[in-house]
Rosetta silent file (secondary structure, phi, psi, omega in degrees, C-alpha in Angstrom):
SEQUENCE: MHGKFAWNELMTDNIPKAKDFYARTLGWTFDAFQVPDSEYWIAKTPDGAAVAGIMSLPPDDPEAQPGWLGYIQVDNVDQRIQAVTAAGGQLLQDPFDIPGVGRIAIIADPSGSVIGWMTPPVPQA
SCORE:     score description
SCORE:     0.000 S_00000001
   1 L     0.000  123.275 -177.622   -5.889   -7.796   13.033 S_00000001
   2 L   -58.602  132.096  175.605   -5.001  -10.713   10.791 S_00000001
   3 L    87.650    0.276 -177.976   -6.986  -10.888    7.536 S_00000001
   4 L  -102.490  143.021  174.113   -8.337   -7.334    7.638 S_00000001
   5 E   -62.274  129.827 -173.879   -7.628   -4.639    5.074 S_00000001
   6 E  -113.095  -24.016 -174.410   -5.091   -2.359    6.740 S_00000001
   7 E  -163.207  158.550  175.269   -4.069    0.232    4.129 S_00000001
   8 E  -138.414  146.679  176.953   -4.634    1.402    0.565 S_00000001
   9 E  -133.784  139.884  174.695   -2.362    3.247   -1.845 S_00000001
  10 E  -106.909  124.452  170.455   -3.085    5.116   -5.033 S_00000001
  11 E  -101.989  128.586 -173.720   -0.374    5.272   -7.682 S_00000001
  12 E  -141.342  158.445  175.160   -1.085    8.088  -10.102 S_00000001
  13 L   -93.876    2.145 -179.927    0.518   10.109  -12.867 S_00000001
  14 L  -149.155   86.097 -178.330   -0.969   13.334  -11.447 S_00000001
  15 H   -60.782  -47.528 -179.542   -0.785   13.718   -7.664 S_00000001
  16 H   -57.913  -41.052  179.683   -2.215   17.278   -7.545 S_00000001
  17 H   -66.451  -41.507  178.398   -5.242   16.252   -9.606 S_00000001
  18 H   -63.914  -45.219  179.014   -5.825   13.138   -7.467 S_00000001
  19 H   -60.366  -43.567  179.323   -5.543   15.128   -4.237 S_00000001
  20 H   -61.685  -44.769 -179.544   -7.994   17.716   -5.564 S_00000001
  21 H   -58.796  -50.957 -176.007  -10.477   15.015   -6.624 S_00000001
  22 H   -73.561  -28.115  173.945  -10.485   13.217   -3.262 S_00000001
  23 H   -66.578  -44.228 -177.295  -10.513   16.475   -1.297 S_00000001
  24 H   -74.179  -31.582 -175.574  -13.557   17.707   -3.227 S_00000001
  25 H   -96.171  -30.186 -177.252  -15.456   14.409   -3.241 S_00000001
  26 H  -118.641   -7.525 -178.641  -14.565   12.850    0.140 S_00000001
  27 L    77.252   16.486 -179.915  -13.303   15.788    2.172 S_00000001
  28 L   -68.309  150.001  168.903   -9.861   14.240    2.533 S_00000001
  29 E  -117.330  168.371 -172.223   -6.858   16.306    3.587 S_00000001
  30 E  -137.731  137.419  174.662   -3.242   15.375    2.905 S_00000001
  31 E  -119.237  134.601  176.086    0.023   15.395    4.819 S_00000001
  32 E   -66.571  144.192  179.097    3.395   14.959    3.139 S_00000001
  33 L  -131.479  128.557 -176.387    5.283   11.834    4.236 S_00000001
  34 L   -76.387  120.131  170.889    9.014   11.453    3.710 S_00000001
  35 E  -134.822  148.500 -179.046   10.056    8.475    1.606 S_00000001
  36 L   -65.500  135.308  170.234   13.303    8.124   -0.334 S_00000001
  37 L    59.117   28.788 -179.763   13.210    9.111   -4.007 S_00000001
  38 E  -158.715  158.303  172.363    9.454    9.626   -4.207 S_00000001
  39 L   -98.167  129.392 -176.527    6.611   11.997   -3.419 S_00000001
  40 E  -140.433  136.416 -179.641    4.152   10.470   -0.940 S_00000001
  41 E  -126.774  138.634  173.384    1.051   11.868    0.731 S_00000001
  42 E   -93.871  122.939  177.032   -1.029   10.473    3.599 S_00000001
  43 E   -88.326  135.687 -179.818   -4.760   10.936    2.957 S_00000001
  44 E  -126.044  143.361  176.624   -6.890   11.675    6.018 S_00000001
  45 L   -71.002  167.954  178.642  -10.642   11.630    6.525 S_00000001
  46 L   -56.437  -26.249  177.713  -12.409   14.774    7.772 S_00000001
  47 L   -89.346    5.584  173.844  -12.058   13.447   11.342 S_00000001
  48 L    93.417    4.105  179.779   -8.281   13.048   10.880 S_00000001
  49 L   -77.554  129.666  176.359   -8.002    9.277   10.421 S_00000001
  50 E   -73.554  125.717 -175.019   -5.222    8.213    8.043 S_00000001
  51 E  -123.733  -18.383 -174.630   -6.813    5.988    5.381 S_00000001
  52 E  -164.887  164.673  171.864   -4.529    5.856    2.354 S_00000001
  53 E  -116.491  150.074  176.140   -1.321    6.895    0.676 S_00000001
  54 E  -126.634  131.051 -178.634   -0.955    8.652   -2.663 S_00000001
  55 E  -144.653  164.416  176.756    2.229    8.413   -4.713 S_00000001
  56 E   -75.025  152.951  171.478    3.568    8.880   -8.226 S_00000001
  57 L   -60.236  146.241  179.765    3.834    6.010  -10.644 S_00000001
  58 L   -64.709  125.132 -176.852    7.351    4.549  -10.570 S_00000001
  59 L   -66.723  -20.917 -178.479    9.434    6.400  -13.183 S_00000001
  60 L   -90.191    7.764  179.475   11.485    3.270  -13.929 S_00000001
  61 L  -127.907   89.542 -176.150    8.401    1.254  -14.957 S_00000001
  62 L   -65.218  -15.416  179.493    6.927    2.602  -18.219 S_00000001
  63 L   -92.762   -3.039 -179.788    4.173   -0.034  -18.120 S_00000001
  64 L   -63.650  139.797 -178.847    2.884    0.999  -14.679 S_00000001
  65 L  -117.326  147.861  174.995   -0.747    2.073  -14.709 S_00000001
  66 L   -60.504  145.771  176.673   -2.625    4.356  -12.300 S_00000001
  67 E   166.916  170.103  178.941   -4.672    2.475   -9.744 S_00000001
  68 E   -93.800  145.052  172.730   -5.337    1.532   -6.167 S_00000001
  69 E  -128.284  126.223  176.974   -3.505   -1.232   -4.270 S_00000001
  70 E   -93.777  158.143  178.048   -4.898   -2.630   -1.028 S_00000001
  71 E  -127.879  128.448  177.438   -2.914   -4.163    1.807 S_00000001
  72 E  -103.035  131.984  178.294   -4.187   -6.953    4.046 S_00000001
  73 E   -74.949  132.136  175.935   -2.726   -7.278    7.522 S_00000001
  74 L  -126.939  155.536 -175.508   -1.234  -10.700    8.248 S_00000001
  75 L   -69.646  -30.807  178.919    0.266  -12.061   11.446 S_00000001
  76 L  -157.300   98.213 -173.776    3.645  -12.935    9.866 S_00000001
  77 H   -60.125  -37.046 -179.096    4.261  -12.011    6.245 S_00000001
  78 H   -64.062  -39.285  177.803    7.426  -14.127    5.978 S_00000001
  79 H   -75.010  -41.540 -175.569    5.574  -17.262    7.050 S_00000001
  80 H   -64.352  -35.300 -177.038    2.376  -16.508    5.117 S_00000001
  81 H   -68.394  -18.058  178.776    4.094  -16.071    1.736 S_00000001
  82 H   -62.172  -24.619 -178.651    5.350  -19.659    1.914 S_00000001
  83 H   -91.642   -8.079 -173.417    1.810  -20.815    1.071 S_00000001
  84 L   -60.357  -55.017 -176.506    1.285  -18.425   -1.863 S_00000001
  85 L   -68.353  -35.857  178.141    2.690  -20.554   -4.693 S_00000001
  86 L   -63.186  -28.448 -179.836    1.284  -23.795   -3.257 S_00000001
  87 L   -91.640    6.335  176.686   -2.165  -22.170   -3.339 S_00000001
  88 L    95.458    5.219  178.970   -1.736  -21.116   -6.985 S_00000001
  89 L   -94.548 -171.731 -178.314   -0.558  -17.549   -6.411 S_00000001
  90 E  -140.513  134.828  174.012    2.681  -15.766   -7.222 S_00000001
  91 E   -83.273  115.231 -177.513    5.125  -13.810   -5.081 S_00000001
  92 E   -92.976  -32.843  178.259    5.739  -10.569   -6.994 S_00000001
  93 E  -143.512  122.603  178.351    7.961   -8.764   -4.487 S_00000001
  94 E   -56.221  156.079  178.579    9.859  -10.372   -1.630 S_00000001
  95 E   -56.340  140.487  177.593    9.141   -9.020    1.857 S_00000001
  96 E  -141.749  157.604 -177.475   10.700   -5.650    2.615 S_00000001
  97 E  -104.676  139.733  169.083   10.625   -3.335    5.618 S_00000001
  98 E  -120.112  112.956 -176.329    9.351    0.223    5.826 S_00000001
  99 L   -53.831  132.151  179.245   10.427    1.734    9.169 S_00000001
 100 L    79.131   -7.525 -178.652    7.451    2.607   11.340 S_00000001
 101 L  -111.209  -52.472  179.528    5.024    0.966    8.888 S_00000001
 102 E   144.916 -167.496  179.851    5.832   -2.730    8.821 S_00000001
 103 E  -108.499  130.002 -169.723    7.008   -5.608    6.677 S_00000001
 104 E  -129.555  142.737  169.107    5.337   -5.938    3.275 S_00000001
 105 E  -131.081  148.967  176.954    5.204   -8.449    0.420 S_00000001
 106 E  -111.172  127.878 -177.997    3.345   -8.048   -2.871 S_00000001
 107 E  -128.864  167.331  169.597    1.576  -11.113   -4.224 S_00000001
 108 E  -123.798  137.660  176.863   -0.861  -12.077   -6.954 S_00000001
 109 L   -78.457  178.289 -176.757   -3.708  -14.494   -6.326 S_00000001
 110 L   -58.979  -23.065  178.569   -4.463  -17.313   -8.819 S_00000001
 111 L   -84.771   -7.803 -177.859   -6.516  -14.929  -10.995 S_00000001
 112 L    96.080   -1.046  178.029   -3.595  -12.485  -11.222 S_00000001
 113 L   -69.379  130.633 -175.327   -5.137   -9.876   -8.902 S_00000001
 114 E   -93.302  139.019  178.456   -2.373   -8.031   -7.053 S_00000001
 115 E  -149.298  151.978  173.553   -2.527   -7.341   -3.313 S_00000001
 116 E   -98.982  142.718  171.129   -0.085   -6.394   -0.584 S_00000001
 117 E  -112.317  134.741 -172.504    0.291   -8.363    2.624 S_00000001
 118 E  -136.247  133.183  171.503    1.587   -6.387    5.593 S_00000001
 119 E  -109.986  116.914  179.627    2.738   -7.218    9.116 S_00000001
 120 L   -63.188  158.896  177.995    2.821   -4.101   11.319 S_00000001
 121 L   -67.062  151.710  176.152    5.910   -3.477   13.438 S_00000001
 122 L   -79.327  126.924  179.205    5.974   -4.950   16.933 S_00000001
 123 L   -60.054  137.883  178.400    5.603   -2.145   19.502 S_00000001
 124 L   -84.976  136.675 -178.762    8.772   -1.591   21.520 S_00000001
 125 L   -77.500    0.000    0.000    8.412   -1.813   25.313 S_00000001
């Protein structure tokens, strides 16, 4: 659904500690998810709904800080990013595809707040 938060990701310097914290406080469980060159976990609610991803901070970015990043679903990320700079924002990462997940761009709004915009894949008939 266009304009709705669709996903959240936590980047952390201590995945085991983060998993333990959210398991103990929210009852989340975690499933490993294969991504190239990184450790990634899918967090699930007690009823089994996937709600977030947890990953390590990027090793090639010494200035990266732990934190959450939200993703808003948009109808067409390639078209939507064309309005970002005109509206006072900044395109931080060009759109890229994650198979089975969708097409994603990372932007900053005029205040500098970072958010991901994501278009899910089109179901194949």
